[in-house]
Each structure stands twice: as C-alpha cells, then as structure tokens.
C-alpha positions as CSV (number, residue, x, y, z in Angstrom):
1,V,-2.1,-22.6,33.8
2,W,-5.1,-24.6,35.0
3,R,-5.1,-22.5,38.1
4,S,-5.1,-19.3,36.1
5,F,-8.3,-20.5,34.4
6,G,-10.0,-21.2,37.8
7,F,-9.2,-24.9,38.3
8,E,-12.3,-27.2,38.0
9,S,-14.7,-24.3,38.4
10,G,-13.2,-22.4,35.5
11,K,-13.2,-22.4,31.8
12,L,-11.6,-25.8,31.3
13,G,-13.3,-27.9,34.0
14,Y,-11.9,-31.1,35.4
15,P,-8.8,-32.9,34.0
16,L,-9.7,-36.0,32.0
17,S,-6.1,-37.3,31.4
18,N,-2.7,-37.2,32.9
19,V,-0.1,-34.9,31.3
20,K,1.1,-36.5,28.0
21,Y,4.2,-35.8,25.9
22,N,4.9,-36.0,22.2
23,A,8.7,-36.7,22.0
24,K,8.6,-36.1,18.2
25,T,7.3,-32.5,18.5
26,G,8.3,-31.7,22.1
27,I,4.8,-30.7,23.2
28,Y,3.0,-31.6,26.4
29,W,-0.7,-31.6,26.7
30,Q,-3.5,-32.4,29.2
31,Q,-7.1,-32.9,28.3
32,Y,-9.9,-31.3,30.4
33,E,-13.6,-31.4,30.2
34,K,-13.8,-28.4,27.9
35,G,-10.4,-28.4,26.1
36,Y,-6.7,-28.8,26.5
37,I,-3.6,-27.1,27.9
38,V,-0.7,-27.5,25.5
39,G,2.8,-26.3,25.3
40,N,6.4,-26.6,26.5
41,D,9.0,-24.5,28.4
42,K,10.2,-22.8,25.2
43,Y,6.8,-21.6,23.9
44,G,4.8,-21.5,27.1
45,Y,1.6,-23.4,28.0
46,H,-1.7,-22.3,26.6
47,E,-5.3,-23.2,26.3
48,S,-6.5,-25.1,23.2
49,V,-10.2,-25.2,23.0
50,G,-13.3,-25.0,20.8
51,I,-13.4,-24.1,17.1
52,I,-9.9,-22.5,17.2
53,R,-8.6,-25.9,18.4
54,E,-10.4,-27.6,15.5
55,V,-8.9,-25.2,13.0
56,W,-5.4,-25.8,14.5
57,R,-6.1,-29.5,14.2
58,S,-7.0,-29.1,10.5
59,F,-3.5,-27.6,10.0
60,G,-1.7,-30.5,11.8
61,F,-1.4,-29.1,15.3
62,E,2.2,-28.1,16.2
63,S,3.6,-30.1,13.3
64,G,1.6,-28.1,10.8
65,K,1.8,-24.7,9.1
66,L,0.9,-22.7,12.2
67,G,3.3,-24.4,14.7
68,Y,3.0,-24.0,18.5
69,P,0.5,-21.8,20.2
70,L,2.1,-18.7,21.7
71,S,-0.9,-17.2,23.5
72,N,-4.2,-18.0,25.1
73,I,-7.4,-17.3,23.1
74,D,-8.4,-13.6,23.3
75,T,-11.1,-11.4,22.0
76,N,-11.0,-7.9,20.5
77,P,-13.5,-6.1,22.7
78,K,-14.3,-3.5,20.0
79,T,-15.0,-6.0,17.1
80,G,-15.7,-9.3,18.9
81,I,-13.0,-11.1,16.8
82,V,-11.6,-14.1,18.7
83,Y,-7.9,-15.0,18.0
84,Q,-5.0,-17.1,19.1
85,K,-1.4,-16.5,18.2
86,Y,0.9,-19.3,16.9
87,E,4.5,-19.4,15.8
88,N,3.7,-18.8,12.2
89,G,0.5,-16.7,12.4
90,Y,-2.9,-16.5,14.0
91,I,-6.3,-18.2,13.9
92,V,-9.0,-15.5,13.8
93,G,-12.7,-15.8,13.8
94,T,-16.3,-15.3,15.0
95,D,-19.1,-17.8,15.2
96,K,-21.0,-15.8,12.6
97,L,-18.2,-15.4,10.0
98,G,-16.1,-18.5,10.7
99,Y,-12.5,-19.1,11.8
100,Y,-9.5,-18.8,9.5
101,E,-5.7,-18.7,9.4
102,S,-4.1,-15.3,9.2
103,T,-0.4,-15.6,8.2
104,G,2.6,-14.2,6.3
105,K,2.3,-11.5,3.7
106,L,-1.5,-11.6,3.5
107,R,-1.7,-11.0,7.3
108,E,0.9,-8.2,7.0
109,Y,-1.2,-6.4,4.4
110,W,-4.4,-7.0,6.4
111,R,-2.7,-5.6,9.5
112,N,-1.4,-2.5,7.7
113,S,-4.9,-2.0,6.3
114,G,-6.5,-1.9,9.8
115,F,-7.4,-5.5,10.3
116,E,-11.2,-6.2,10.4
117,S,-11.9,-2.5,10.9
118,G,-10.1,-1.5,7.8
119,K,-10.8,-1.5,4.1
120,M,-10.7,-5.3,3.7
121,G,-13.0,-6.4,6.6
122,F,-12.7,-9.8,8.1
123,P,-11.2,-12.9,6.4
124,L,-13.7,-15.3,4.9
125,S,-11.4,-18.1,3.8
126,N,-8.1,-19.7,4.6
127,E,-5.1,-18.8,2.5
128,K,-4.9,-20.6,-0.9
129,S,-2.3,-20.7,-3.6
130,S,-2.0,-21.1,-7.3
131,G,1.5,-21.1,-8.8
132,N,3.2,-17.9,-7.6
133,I,0.0,-16.4,-6.2
134,I,-1.3,-16.7,-2.7
135,Y,-4.7,-15.3,-1.9
136,Q,-7.4,-15.0,0.7
137,K,-11.0,-13.9,0.5
138,Y,-12.1,-11.0,2.8
139,Q,-15.5,-9.4,3.4
140,K,-14.8,-6.6,0.8
141,G,-12.8,-8.6,-1.8
142,T,-9.9,-10.9,-2.3
143,L,-6.3,-10.1,-1.6
144,Y,-3.6,-11.6,-3.9
145,Y,0.2,-11.6,-3.4
146,D,2.6,-12.6,-6.1
147,T,5.6,-14.4,-4.4
148,K,7.7,-13.9,-7.5
149,T,7.1,-10.1,-8.1
150,K,6.4,-9.5,-4.4
151,K,3.4,-7.3,-5.4
152,Y,-0.1,-7.2,-3.9
153,S,-3.3,-6.8,-5.8
154,W,-6.8,-6.2,-4.4
C-alpha cells in the first residue's frame, strides 16, 4: 500500500513506527509522516489521513459506528467532495463545508436524491437522534427518518 502511494516521496512520507496490531479489533496500522495505513486481510489496507481520520477517530475508529475503512480517500471530480468508505457508511466532506458521517437510511435517501448535486445539497451535520427520529442537516434543509413508521420527512 505504501508503494502505491509513492513510498517516502509520496502522499504519506516516511514511516514513523513499526507495524502495530490491535488484537482486540484485529486491525494493523503503521504511522507515517502524513498519516497512517490501517487494515487487515479481511477488509484490505487503506490510508487514514487528515480530517477524515479525525472524524473517524471521533466515532471510535474501527470499534465505533463506522467500523473498518473499506477504501482509500477519493474525490468526486465534478463536485470536489472528498469521501472514504467504511463498513457502515462513509465520511464525506470539503474543507469549506466540513466533514460528516453519511450512513444508513439517511444516506440511502440522500443517494436516491442525487447526493450533493440533488435537492438536498451537502450534509452540514452528523446524524443525530431523538426517540424514534434520526435526522441530519443538509444545505437545503433537514432530513428526518422515523425508525418506527419507516417514513421520511423533509
């Protein structure tokens, strides 16, 4: 993986640690000057850098809501949105608008609405909940999902 990023001349720079292993979660990681490579044989090995890494950390890394990373960080060339896929969703963002989780039923609705190019625009908050209701703020409003009735409201 480090080779695919250009070794020490690439995106990650020089290694700063040996490869380490968390026996509790089954993840390996190695620190580099500009980030980490994390993963295991089941989920693959991927970069973990910058603000997306900080958001993943806020959710508890692989032990948290998002789980293991399943892709490297990528950018939508049309919209500039940066994203990384995880077992249970994505982290999406831009430096201007921030970086947020995108998961479950709210992500499904957002995807079916055209993602950031659709009627909702880009997420402006992480998912929140109150009772049966989960919700997330977007550029053009707030999306609500009732887990009991299985209905959306916008």
